[in-house]
BAFI-3210 file (N, C-alpha, C; in Angstrom, 3 decimals, decimal comma, padded with zeros to 6 digits):
// residues 175
n [1|2|3|4|5|6|7|8|9|10|11|12|13|14|15|16|17|18|19|20|21|22|23|24|25|26|27|28|29|30|31|32|33|34|35|36|37|38|39|40|41|42|43|44|45|46|47|48|49|50|51|52|53|54|55|56|57|58|59|60|61|62|63|64|65|66|67|68|69|70|71|72|73|74|75|76|77|78|79|80|81|82|83|84|85|86|87|88|89|90|91|92|93|94|95|96|97|98|99|100|101|102|103|104|105|106|107|108|109|110|111|112|113|114|115|116|117|118|119|120|121|122|123|124|125|126|127|128|129|130|131|132|133|134|135|136|137|138|139|140|141|142|143|144|145|146|147|148|149|150|151|152|153|154|155|156|157|158|159|160|161|162|163|164|165|166|167|168|169|170|171|172|173|174|175]
n.u [000,837|000,537|000,771|-000,043|002,620|003,313|004,322|006,100|007,191|009,225|011,748|012,127|012,176|014,500|016,289|016,179|017,290|019,924|020,568|020,635|022,731|024,797|024,864|025,640|028,227|029,510|029,466|030,916|029,904|027,909|024,482|022,939|024,342|024,141|025,037|026,288|024,991|024,409|022,439|020,046|018,560|017,435|016,337|015,336|013,286|011,703|010,983|009,435|007,410|006,294|005,232|003,257|003,749|005,116|005,189|004,747|005,574|004,210|004,331|003,220|003,723|006,201|008,187|008,855|009,687|009,769|008,419|008,458|005,946|004,976|004,273|006,503|008,753|012,068|014,269|015,930|014,399|013,443|015,278|014,643|013,056|010,025|007,223|004,658|002,569|002,520|002,212|002,839|000,238|-000,661|001,148|002,457|005,218|007,652|009,770|012,761|012,301|012,512|013,519|013,931|016,958|016,639|014,156|014,307|013,746|011,193|009,117|008,321|009,049|007,589|005,032|004,994|005,173|002,770|001,035|001,677|000,764|-002,008|-002,529|-001,916|-003,980|-006,162|-005,691|-006,111|-004,078|-002,196|000,137|003,012|006,207|009,693|013,034|016,169|019,333|021,949|023,457|021,809|020,833|019,034|016,691|016,048|015,493|013,233|011,354|011,090|010,047|007,601|006,280|007,159|008,414|011,594|012,798|015,035|018,362|020,099|022,365|022,178|021,982|021,629|019,425|020,901|023,344|024,664|026,281|025,197|024,439|021,202|018,683|015,635|012,166|008,821|005,243|002,060|-000,962|-004,112|-007,137]
n.v [-001,165|002,184|005,342|008,594|009,950|009,406|011,124|009,454|008,055|009,531|009,075|006,417|006,750|008,321|006,390|004,580|006,184|006,268|003,527|003,147|004,873|003,549|001,188|002,250|003,035|000,597|-000,266|-000,211|001,481|004,375|004,780|006,848|009,236|010,681|012,490|011,799|013,260|015,585|015,335|012,823|013,747|013,403|015,869|016,596|014,724|015,490|018,109|017,588|016,076|018,019|019,674|018,095|016,324|013,960|010,520|007,148|003,688|000,772|-002,488|-005,344|-004,145|-002,977|-000,311|000,170|001,977|005,351|008,434|011,724|013,828|016,519|019,807|021,151|022,277|022,040|024,826|024,148|022,604|024,254|024,112|021,935|020,291|019,870|017,912|017,748|020,146|022,195|023,818|024,818|023,657|021,907|019,942|017,093|016,314|013,873|013,203|012,045|009,200|006,316|002,991|000,594|-001,243|-003,885|-004,536|-004,428|-005,273|-006,300|-005,060|-002,705|-000,072|000,334|000,216|002,607|004,448|003,930|004,735|007,478|008,257|007,779|009,634|011,985|011,995|012,236|014,801|016,264|016,727|017,199|016,065|014,101|014,711|014,050|013,548|011,875|010,708|010,615|008,289|006,409|003,778|001,557|002,899|004,640|002,747|001,516|003,661|004,182|001,728|001,879|003,671|006,311|009,205|009,996|013,160|014,741|015,803|017,674|019,914|020,091|021,973|020,371|020,487|022,589|021,642|019,601|019,195|017,915|015,879|015,314|013,096|013,706|012,974|012,478|012,034|011,781|012,369|011,101|012,530]
n.w [000,000|-000,843|000,561|001,982|003,779|007,266|010,271|011,610|009,538|008,456|009,608|008,776|006,025|005,741|006,633|004,517|002,509|003,486|003,374|000,615|-000,073|001,309|-000,183|-002,635|-001,980|-001,910|-004,493|-007,786|-009,687|-009,637|-009,295|-008,455|-007,823|-005,528|-002,530|000,577|003,487|002,154|000,079|-000,537|002,613|006,047|006,506|004,006|003,680|005,859|005,114|002,821|004,008|005,706|003,774|002,812|000,756|000,761|000,252|001,256|000,842|002,110|003,376|004,983|007,457|007,077|005,841|002,519|000,636|-000,732|-002,066|-003,433|-004,391|-006,275|-007,629|-008,375|-010,619|-011,460|-012,243|-014,363|-016,010|-017,917|-019,960|-021,423|-024,169|-023,960|-024,975|-024,172|-023,215|-020,275|-017,177|-013,784|-011,750|-013,652|-014,111|-012,622|-010,661|-010,239|-007,619|-006,083|-005,854|-004,082|-003,338|-000,893|-000,794|000,066|-000,839|-003,533|-006,990|-006,865|-008,117|-006,907|-007,531|-009,884|-008,787|-007,326|-009,438|-010,787|-008,754|-008,664|-011,195|-010,923|-008,909|-010,281|-012,188|-010,457|-009,480|-011,728|-013,531|-016,585|-017,346|-016,366|-015,115|-014,755|-013,510|-013,787|-012,674|-015,068|-015,057|-013,979|-015,018|-014,550|-013,574|-015,715|-017,717|-016,582|-016,528|-019,284|-020,151|-018,913|-020,473|-020,514|-022,095|-023,252|-022,870|-022,988|-021,934|-019,432|-017,747|-014,302|-011,289|-008,869|-006,226|-005,326|-004,481|-005,843|-008,889|-011,896|-014,780|-015,793|-016,929|-018,494|-018,363|-019,636|-019,469|-020,871|-019,231|-019,009|-018,152]
ca.u [000,000|001,227|-000,081|000,615|003,516|003,061|005,544|007,041|007,810|010,374|012,954|012,271|012,579|015,924|017,029|016,290|018,306|021,239|020,768|021,004|024,086|025,707|024,982|026,424|029,622|030,047|029,411|031,867|029,144|026,848|023,236|022,244|025,222|023,821|026,163|025,918|024,949|023,987|021,152|018,915|018,752|016,200|015,769|014,557|012,060|010,902|010,453|008,356|006,318|005,665|004,486|002,208|004,089|005,893|004,371|005,527|005,039|004,277|003,810|003,435|004,268|007,532|008,272|009,757|010,151|009,054|008,499|007,942|005,129|004,511|004,210|007,702|009,644|013,342|014,492|016,603|013,385|013,307|016,217|014,158|012,009|008,866|006,209|003,348|002,579|001,996|002,887|002,214|-000,547|-000,956|002,201|002,907|006,630|008,147|011,096|013,372|011,659|013,497|013,104|014,955|017,647|016,115|012,900|014,577|013,400|009,843|008,116|007,865|009,189|006,434|003,873|005,044|004,865|001,320|000,414|001,868|-000,126|-003,360|-002,580|-001,956|-005,336|-007,007|-005,437|-006,422|-002,845|-002,119|001,414|003,970|007,595|010,672|014,417|016,987|020,766|022,275|024,020|020,820|020,334|017,814|015,527|015,716|014,855|011,902|010,467|010,816|009,168|006,280|005,692|007,651|009,214|012,822|012,629|016,332|019,246|020,703|023,130|021,402|022,628|020,612|019,222|021,949|024,513|025,323|026,229|025,118|023,557|020,028|017,812|014,268|011,119|007,456|004,160|000,738|-001,911|-005,502|-007,964]
ca.v [000,000|003,468|006,293|009,808|009,601|009,888|011,697|008,382|007,559|010,366|008,352|005,249|007,250|008,688|005,127|004,051|007,006|005,803|002,180|003,312|005,442|002,460|000,306|002,977|002,997|-000,741|-000,523|000,551|002,456|005,041|005,000|008,033|010,398|011,399|012,725|011,633|014,488|016,716|014,985|013,244|013,624|013,444|017,211|016,585|013,978|016,328|019,223|017,050|015,729|019,271|020,200|017,135|015,750|012,727|009,313|005,964|002,377|-000,099|-003,846|-006,182|-003,319|-002,459|000,732|-000,310|003,052|006,629|009,332|013,076|014,217|017,900|020,519|021,988|021,945|022,757|025,813|023,501|022,037|025,216|023,742|020,697|020,437|019,047|017,838|017,863|021,440|022,228|024,645|024,830|022,514|020,987|018,931|016,469|015,977|012,799|013,493|011,206|007,887|005,379|001,668|-000,028|-002,321|-005,197|-004,728|-004,257|-006,367|-006,814|-004,236|-001,612|001,187|000,415|000,547|004,043|005,191|003,792|005,596|008,860|008,480|007,881|010,913|013,029|012,004|012,761|016,241|016,898|017,063|016,735|015,378|013,829|014,915|013,584|013,488|010,868|010,819|009,991|006,961|005,523|002,970|000,823|003,795|005,081|001,614|001,333|004,720|003,971|000,560|002,298|004,605|007,678|009,639|010,724|014,507|015,379|015,888|018,983|020,055|020,600|022,234|019,635|020,899|023,582|021,015|018,637|019,463|016,646|015,783|014,504|012,752|014,109|012,155|012,966|011,150|012,426|011,765|011,318|012,828]
ca.w [000,000|-000,873|001,272|002,445|004,886|008,620|010,834|011,955|008,301|008,087|010,023|007,908|004,705|005,859|006,726|003,149|001,834|003,953|002,812|-000,791|-000,079|001,698|-001,342|-003,635|-001,536|-002,182|-005,927|-008,608|-010,454|-008,885|-010,022|-007,965|-007,712|-004,300|-001,636|001,985|004,266|001,326|-000,512|000,280|004,056|006,823|006,332|002,767|003,980|006,758|004,319|001,984|004,913|006,128|002,624|002,448|-000,552|000,948|000,238|001,585|000,532|003,282|003,204|006,172|008,528|006,750|004,818|001,467|-000,231|-000,643|-003,210|-003,245|-005,543|-006,179|-008,906|-008,463|-011,716|-011,322|-013,306|-015,499|-016,907|-019,009|-021,028|-022,042|-025,190|-023,596|-026,036|-023,521|-022,545|-018,918|-016,177|-012,470|-011,274|-014,761|-014,173|-011,380|-010,803|-009,373|-007,059|-005,049|-005,722|-003,524|-002,886|-000,059|-001,508|000,457|-001,557|-004,964|-007,885|-006,586|-008,790|-006,045|-008,266|-010,784|-007,949|-007,030|-010,660|-010,988|-007,749|-009,113|-012,332|-010,380|-008,192|-011,305|-012,724|-009,378|-009,380|-012,999|-014,254|-017,969|-017,587|-015,303|-015,503|-013,773|-013,973|-013,122|-012,961|-016,355|-014,827|-013,374|-016,128|-014,199|-013,494|-017,074|-018,405|-016,018|-016,995|-020,706|-020,236|-018,446|-021,427|-020,381|-023,236|-022,953|-023,418|-023,136|-020,765|-019,210|-016,524|-013,176|-010,004|-008,144|-004,836|-005,054|-003,857|-006,720|-010,331|-012,614|-015,930|-015,523|-018,045|-018,184|-018,975|-019,502|-019,893|-020,904|-018,308|-019,390|-016,972]
c.u [000,897|000,258|000,705|001,423|002,995|004,384|006,565|007,739|009,044|011,671|013,198|012,706|014,058|016,792|017,213|017,301|019,705|021,555|021,256|022,413|025,124|025,941|025,834|027,917|030,281|030,118|030,449|031,179|028,064|025,634|022,574|023,062|024,886|025,066|025,684|026,016|024,493|022,609|021,143|019,200|017,401|015,539|014,907|013,235|011,132|010,237|009,282|007,151|005,554|004,812|003,338|002,460|004,923|004,924|005,276|004,785|005,248|003,657|004,191|004,127|005,644|007,439|009,289|010,261|009,370|009,241|007,967|007,214|004,639|004,489|005,449|008,640|010,939|013,543|015,123|015,609|013,128|014,240|015,735|013,045|010,867|007,874|004,798|003,348|002,018|002,866|002,161|001,492|-000,971|-000,005|002,501|004,343|006,993|009,563|011,491|012,572|012,723|012,812|014,249|015,621|017,119|014,777|013,090|014,167|012,009|008,742|007,620|008,013|008,010|005,169|003,839|004,695|003,367|000,560|000,506|000,924|-001,572|-003,538|-002,672|-003,356|-006,303|-006,890|-005,746|-005,210|-002,903|-000,850|002,129|005,345|008,487|012,048|015,135|018,436|021,100|022,864|023,035|020,113|019,086|016,569|015,100|015,003|013,433|010,942|010,108|009,857|007,734|005,660|006,116|008,572|010,430|012,729|013,946|017,106|019,776|021,469|022,248|022,351|021,635|020,592|020,278|023,182|025,298|025,169|026,204|024,205|022,417|019,231|016,381|013,268|009,760|006,472|002,851|-000,187|-003,314|-006,340|-009,261]
c.v [001,247|004,500|007,552|009,445|010,142|010,424|010,622|007,803|008,355|009,627|007,135|005,653|007,619|007,435|004,512|004,864|006,510|004,396|002,270|003,887|004,396|001,513|000,958|002,942|001,660|-001,066|000,299|001,685|003,056|005,207|006,312|009,312|011,253|011,525|012,702|012,970|015,710|016,474|013,507|012,989|013,599|014,820|017,285|015,847|014,819|017,468|018,751|016,664|016,987|019,878|019,275|016,436|014,464|011,549|008,119|004,710|001,475|-001,447|-004,663|-005,404|-002,749|-001,401|000,263|000,788|004,319|007,418|010,692|013,447|015,641|018,525|021,375|021,488|022,736|023,741|025,196|022,848|022,977|024,934|022,535|021,006|019,474|019,040|017,938|019,185|021,343|023,058|024,473|023,539|021,561|019,801|018,410|016,011|014,914|013,169|012,382|009,930|006,905|004,089|001,099|-001,148|-003,707|-005,512|-004,623|-005,499|-006,948|-005,954|-003,048|-000,246|001,397|000,759|002,037|004,867|005,108|004,672|007,058|009,183|008,617|009,216|012,062|013,133|012,644|014,284|016,992|017,332|016,523|015,941|015,081|014,069|014,418|013,671|012,415|011,048|010,044|008,590|005,970|004,732|002,181|001,712|004,242|003,973|001,395|002,391|004,529|002,794|000,921|003,401|006,052|007,992|010,399|012,077|015,242|015,370|017,301|018,960|020,713|020,971|021,697|020,009|021,917|022,977|020,112|019,101|018,117|016,770|014,842|014,304|013,060|013,303|012,798|011,906|011,912|011,642|012,120|011,512|012,040]
c.w [000,000|-000,321|001,585|003,690|006,213|009,169|011,193|010,722|007,894|008,420|009,119|006,502|004,709|005,962|005,341|002,347|002,204|003,427|001,369|-000,892|000,332|000,522|-002,428|-003,276|-001,874|-003,676|-006,668|-009,350|-009,576|-009,784|-009,618|-008,032|-006,480|-003,437|-000,190|002,723|003,488|000,713|-000,844|001,753|004,753|006,711|005,064|002,977|004,864|005,988|003,447|002,843|005,318|005,020|002,208|001,134|-000,459|001,051|000,515|001,155|001,731|002,942|004,434|007,292|008,266|005,659|003,776|000,548|-000,001|-001,932|-002,775|-004,530|-005,333|-007,569|-009,149|-009,561|-011,538|-012,478|-014,557|-016,463|-018,082|-020,172|-021,829|-023,034|-024,883|-024,750|-025,464|-022,759|-021,128|-018,002|-014,852|-012,129|-012,387|-014,783|-012,773|-011,610|-009,766|-008,941|-006,083|-004,787|-005,258|-003,094|-002,063|-000,840|-001,143|-000,215|-003,077|-005,752|-007,667|-007,205|-007,984|-006,717|-009,202|-010,003|-007,648|-008,264|-010,951|-009,994|-008,188|-010,274|-011,865|-009,653|-009,195|-011,919|-011,713|-009,276|-010,674|-013,792|-015,681|-018,245|-016,273|-015,896|-014,380|-014,375|-013,180|-013,551|-014,233|-016,206|-014,231|-014,476|-015,745|-014,145|-014,884|-017,836|-017,892|-016,557|-018,466|-020,902|-019,831|-019,314|-021,288|-021,555|-022,737|-023,650|-023,612|-021,833|-020,647|-017,894|-015,464|-012,049|-008,979|-006,671|-004,379|-004,372|-004,804|-008,169|-011,035|-013,824|-015,580|-016,800|-017,621|-019,007|-018,746|-019,964|-019,822|-019,989|-018,780|-018,134|-017,033]
res [m|i|r|e|a|s|e|t|d|i|r|e|t|a|r|i|y|e|e|i|l|d|q|e|d|r|r|e|t|s|y|t|n|w|q|r|g|k|y|p|t|d|r|d|a|q|k|a|f|d|a|g|t|l|y|t|g|e|e|k|g|q|i|f|g|s|v|i|l|n|h|l|q|p|p|e|y|g|n|i|s|w|t|i|p|g|e|g|k|d|v|l|v|i|h|t|l|v|i|s|p|s|w|a|g|r|g|k|g|k|e|f|v|a|f|a|e|a|k|a|r|e|l|g|c|t|a|i|r|l|d|t|y|e|g|n|i|p|a|a|a|m|y|e|k|l|g|y|r|y|a|g|s|t|l|f|h|f|q|q|v|i|w|e|n|l|k|c|y|e|k|k|i|g|v]
***
């Protein structure tokens, strides 16, 4: 079940961020390009919770992942040639979709994307947009498989802490 996060989910979400960073430390290739202590942190989860935009996935009493869903498009999105027009509340943006490594490979990322699409329809959005690190091959493949169109890449000053090239995707949402 995916639901709006509760305050107790903030700690679990931050734990998943750390699990992913630990896994990245053990791997030769980084899929996220995140930086410990800079992004993502418990402060990011708290900020999203406070805004009412943090959602968590729970199964059998365990939190398996989280996502931030809002209408905030980074300024760098202006460098992308989107084919689905939309500004402000017309576009739902997927941010910081994370799945605990212990839950990887069970289709949980797809569940979150389906949840985001249902939420976008509920809100009357015309499109979903998202970005992912250029080295995050598994995420890019998942989004493309789920019908998201690659719209382009650009250099981001992500969260004002990390410079990186991100791949941007979009999908039309029927209301």
